[in-house]
N, C-alpha and C positions, 0 to 999 in steps of 0.2 A: 557834379550832378549828384553823386553819392553823399556827399556831406550836406546838400539842400534837402534830400530826401529825409535823412536820419530824423531831426527834430519833427516832422510830420507823422512818422512812425511811431515815435516815443510818445508822441501826444495822443494819438489813437489808442496805444496800448494802454495808456493812463486812463483814459475814459472807459475802455473795457472793464480795466480792473476795478474803477471805482463803480460801475453798474453792477458788476458781480458781487462786490461786498454790500451794497445796498440791497440787493435782492436776497442775501444770504443772513442779513441782520448781524453782520460783522461790526468791527470798531476800526479806526483809524485815526489819524491825525485830528480830524473833525469832531471826533466823539462817536458814541455808539449809534448804528442805524437801526431803530426798531423794525421788528417783523411785523406786517399788520396782521392782527390776531383773525381767526376764523370768526363770522358772523351768522347768527340765526336767520337773520332777514332774507338773503338771497336764496337760501336751499329749504325753507320750511313752507310747505303748502298746507292750507288748513284742510283741504278734502271737502266732502259734503257738509255744508252748513247744518248745524243743529237748530231746532225750531224751538222757540221760546214760547209760553202761555201768552196770550195776547193781553190780558188785563195788566194795567200798570200798577195797579194796587197792591199791597202786600199780600200773598196769599195766605188763607187760612191754614191752621195747623193739621187740619185732618181733612179726607176728602169731603166735598160738600156738593149738595146737589145745586147750589147756586155759584154763579161766576164770582170772581173775586171783584171784577169791576162792574159797569153799569151792565144791565140787562141787555143781552145780545142776541139778534135774530140771525138766522143763517143768511150768509151773503155779507153781513155787516162787516165793517173792517175789525171790530173787537172780537168777533165770533171765529176769525180765522187766526190760525197760528202764523207767526211771522219770524223771519230771520231777525238778526239783530239791526236797530234803526240806524239810520246814516249817523257817522261819528262814533259808533261802538263796534266792538268785535266780541264775539262768543267764545269762549274757551272751555275746556273741560278740565276738571280735577277729579282724581280718583280717590275716594274714601272708603270706609269699610262698613257695610250694612250688615249688622248682628241680627239675625234671626233665629237660627237653630243650627245645630253641627253641620248638617248638609246643605244648609241654605247661606250661610255666612260667607262673605267674600266681597270682594272690590266691587265698588259702585260710582258710575259716572255722574257727577252734578254738573250743572252749567253755570258759568260767571259771565255776565255782561260786563266789559271794561270799556274804557276809552279807546277809539279805535288805535292800532298800533301795528306794525310791521314785526316787532319782536313777540310773537304770539308765544314762543316757547317759554321765553322769560315770563311772560304774563301768566301762564298755565302753572309754571312753578310757584309764583308769588301767590297764586290763588290756593294751591296745594298748601303751601306753609301756613295761610292765614286759617286754614280749617274750616270746618263746617260751620254753616250758620244756625240760627237759633232753632228754625223749623226743622231743618234737617237732623239735628242733634235730639229732638223731641222725637224723631223716627227712628231711632236705632242708628242712625249713621254717625260713626267715629272718626278717629284718625290715629294710626299708631306712629305719626311723625311727632317727635317731643316739641312741646313749646318752646319758643325761643330760637329755633331752628332758622337760620339765616341763608340766604343765597349769596354765596359769594362770588360766582363767575359761572357764565354759561356760553360754551362756544360749540359750534357745530363743525364738522368736516367729515365727508365722505358718507354722509348718512348715520352718522354717529354723534351724538350729544354728550360732551363732557361737561358734567356739572359738579360744582364746587360748592359743598356745604358746609355749614359750621359744626364746630364739634360736638354740639348739642345733639345733632342727629344720631350719633352712635351711643348716646348714653340712654339708661333705663329700659327696662323691659327686658325678656328673655328672648331667646332665639327666635321663637315664633313672632314675636312682635317686631324684631328686627327685620326677618323677611317679609312681612305685611309692610312695613314702611318702605322697603326696597321694592316691593311690588307698587306701591302706590306712586312712586317715582318713575319707575319704568313705564308704566302704564299712562301715566299724565304725559310723559313726553312722547310716546311712540302712537299717541292719538293723531299724530301728522303723519301722512302717508309718506314723506320722504324720511322720515326718521326709523331707522330699523333697531337701534341699539343705544344703549347708555353706559358711558364709562363714568363711575362715580369718584369723586377725590372727598376727602374729609380734612378742611383746613390746609387744602392745597397738595396733600399726600395721596397717594393711590398707586394702582397698577395698571396695565393694560387690557384688563380683563372687561368685557363688553357684554352687558345684561341684557336679554332679550325677553319679549313677552313669554315665550315658551318655557323660560326658566321658572316662571311662577303660575304654570297651569294648576299645580298642586293646591293653589290658593282659592281657585274658583270653586263655586257651588256646583252641584250636580247638573243645574240647568241655569246658565248665566246670560242676562240680556245685558248688552252692551249699548244697543240703541233700540228704544229712545232712552236718554239719560232720565235719572230719577228726577222728577218735577218737570219735564220737557213736556210740550205740545206732541200728542202721538199721531195726529193725522187722522183722515178716515177716508178709505181704509187704513187702519193701522199698520206700519211697517216695522218689523220687529227682527232684529238680529242678535247674534251671539252664538254660544256653544254650549254642548250638552254632552255629558256621559251617563247615559241612563239604558236600563235594559230595552233590547231591541232597537235602541235610538229613538224611541217614541215618548213623547211627552205631551202636554196640554198648556193651551194659552187660552187665558180667559181676561174679559174685560169687563169690570164693574162700574156702575155708575156711583155718584156721590153718595147715594143711599145704600149702597152695597148690593143692588139688583143686578144679575148677571145678564150682559148685554150680548155677549159673543163667548163662546167656547168652544175651540177647536184642537184637534189633535195635530201636532207638528212632529216631522222627522228630521233627525240631524243626519249629517253624511257618514256617522261613524256612532256605534254604540256598545253597551256590554263590555266595558273594560277598556274603550279608547274613547277619546273627546273628538265630536263631531262638531262641524259649523251647521248653523242654520240661517235661513232667510226667508221670512214668510210676510203675507198680509192677511190682516184680520178685519173684515168689514163689521160694522156695528151701528146700531140706530140709537141715537140719542136726541131727545126735542131740543136741547138747549147747552151751550157751551158750559162746561164745568169741569170741576176737577173729580177724578175717579181713580180707578187702580187697575193696572195692568199686573195679572197674575200669571206665574209660572208654576206647574205643580206637577208630580208623578201620582197617576192614579193608583192607590191600593191593588195588589193582586186579589186580595180578598172581597172587598165590596166596592171597589172603585172610590172609595173615599179620598179626597187631597192629601199627599204626603210631601214632606219637602217644599213647602208652600215658600215663594220668595214674591212678595209684593212690591211694585214700584208706583208711586204717586205719579199720576200723568194728567194732563190737560186734554180734556174730550171736546170734540166739536162736532156738529151735525154734518152729514155727508152733503156733497155738492148737490 
């Protein structure tokens, strides 16, 4: 009886050992058993979708009183902002908007791409591709060196490990390198499930996890994260971001394509005067037809109330419902 049982026990033991080897990525007589790498698809959620301008035609270079597409009336499909059409996905890339010493900083732009579950990879590829012509003509640049390639991207436990080619570490001083790190971190942490980034260059790196809070010093005094530059703003406009201003107050204005002020209201952040607080506000405005205009944040001068530290975002305006 004992002799008959032994072969069965040995066979069972062999199966357990084989399974353990497969799970651990070990090797054996049949060769190495690869470990299945982490993947961005199951762990990355996009969060609230951005809105794109309705016209399909290439937008004009400057804010205009005319829509880029056919004339639109309130309620018509082309007058209303929309999410990406079927078969496409919208991702964000963070570049650098240069305005003035207190208004320079990261800026989100939108990219519409073929539908994919690999949204984190798509966002990184959009970042590495750089600003488009219209953005470049509006003082939007990138600190990421040309020729930088994405060698790999995996996600595990809310941390994205991104491997970039050696070009990423070349050129520019310390400030430029911090800016490009910030661009990568902000681009990847746009997804709610990603809280940090582990950076590798040509496969080499450490275990350090970079987070958005590590790059708050790059932000302007008043920073708008939503809407993205060039996006549809909705009506009323929904504006979110952060600020570090005196008594936590500043102003948000909306201008039409001709520069006429449509709305101008005070906004208060959750913290100010030496600390950075967040803000989330809605701004109603009246405009007769859909058009590109400007979302402006600024700090009124203590002397005469004139705008200081102005930061402008090109946005798509629509008539209210």
